[in-house]
C-alpha positions in Angstrom: 6.0 -21.0 14.5 4.0 -18.3 16.1 3.6 -15.1 14.1 4.9 -11.9 16.0 5.0 -8.2 15.2 8.3 -7.4 13.2 8.7 -11.0 11.5 9.2 -11.1 7.9 7.0 -13.5 5.9 6.0 -14.2 2.4 2.8 -12.8 1.0 1.1 -13.9 -2.2 -1.1 -11.1 -3.6 -4.5 -12.1 -4.9 -6.2 -10.6 -8.1 -8.3 -8.5 -5.8 -5.2 -7.2 -4.1 -3.7 -6.4 -7.4 -6.8 -4.5 -8.5 -7.0 -2.5 -5.0 -3.2 -1.8 -5.3 -3.7 -0.4 -9.0 -6.8 1.7 -7.9 -4.7 3.1 -5.0 -1.9 4.0 -7.4 -4.2 5.7 -9.8 -4.0 8.9 -7.9 -0.3 8.9 -7.0 2.7 7.4 -8.8 2.7 5.9 -12.2 3.3 2.1 -12.1 5.9 0.9 -14.6 5.0 -2.5 -16.1 8.4 -3.9 -14.8 7.4 -3.0 -11.3 4.0 -4.4 -11.4 3.2 -7.0 -8.8 1.8 -10.3 -10.0 -0.9 -12.3 -8.3 0.4 -15.6 -6.7 4.0 -14.4 -6.7 5.6 -14.3 -3.1 6.5 -10.9 -1.7 8.4 -10.1 1.5 6.0 -8.6 4.2 6.5 -7.5 7.7 3.9 -8.4 10.2 2.6 -5.2 11.7 0.0 -6.8 14.1 -1.5 -10.0 15.2 -4.9 -10.9 16.6 -5.0 -13.1 19.6 -7.2 -15.8 18.1 -5.5 -19.2 19.2 -6.6 -21.4 16.4 -5.7 -19.4 13.4 -4.1 -15.9 14.1 -4.9 -13.3 11.6 -2.0 -10.8 10.8 -1.7 -7.3 9.3 1.0 -7.1 6.7 3.0 -4.3 5.1 3.9 -5.9 1.8 7.2 -4.7 0.3 7.0 -4.4 -3.5 9.7 -3.5 -6.0 10.6 0.0 -6.3 9.0 2.6 -4.0 5.8 0.7 -3.7 4.2 -1.1 -0.7 0.9 -2.6 -0.1 -1.2 -2.9 3.2 -2.8 -6.4 3.5 -5.1 -6.5 6.7 -6.5 -9.8 8.4 -4.7 -12.2 6.5 -4.2 -15.9 7.4 -1.5 -18.4 6.9 -1.4 -20.5 3.7 0.0 -21.1 0.2 -2.7 -19.7 -2.1 -3.1 -16.1 -3.3 -4.2 -13.7 -0.4 -2.3 -15.6 2.3 1.1 -15.5 3.9 3.7 -18.2 4.7 7.1 -18.5 6.5 9.8 -18.2 4.0 11.6 -21.3 2.9 15.1 -21.9 4.6 17.7 -22.4 2.1 20.9 -24.2 3.3 
């Protein structure tokens, strides 16, 4: 499938993403431990923009986390390891 703006995908946050997220929160809301994101776990994300590179389009994502939190993940590629996005699995 071709990624397009507005599509919902799964994003797996990396350890670097978690560190950046915690740094950004340090100045705003207090993160409760039960709301804390975990590296490698899939989170819903909305594609906010797509590059026009034909071989491997990069996407910018707004990652939707538990509670009032979100995370901006720019220039991510499709994959299955932390720091990448994938299409949600279809369950029948």
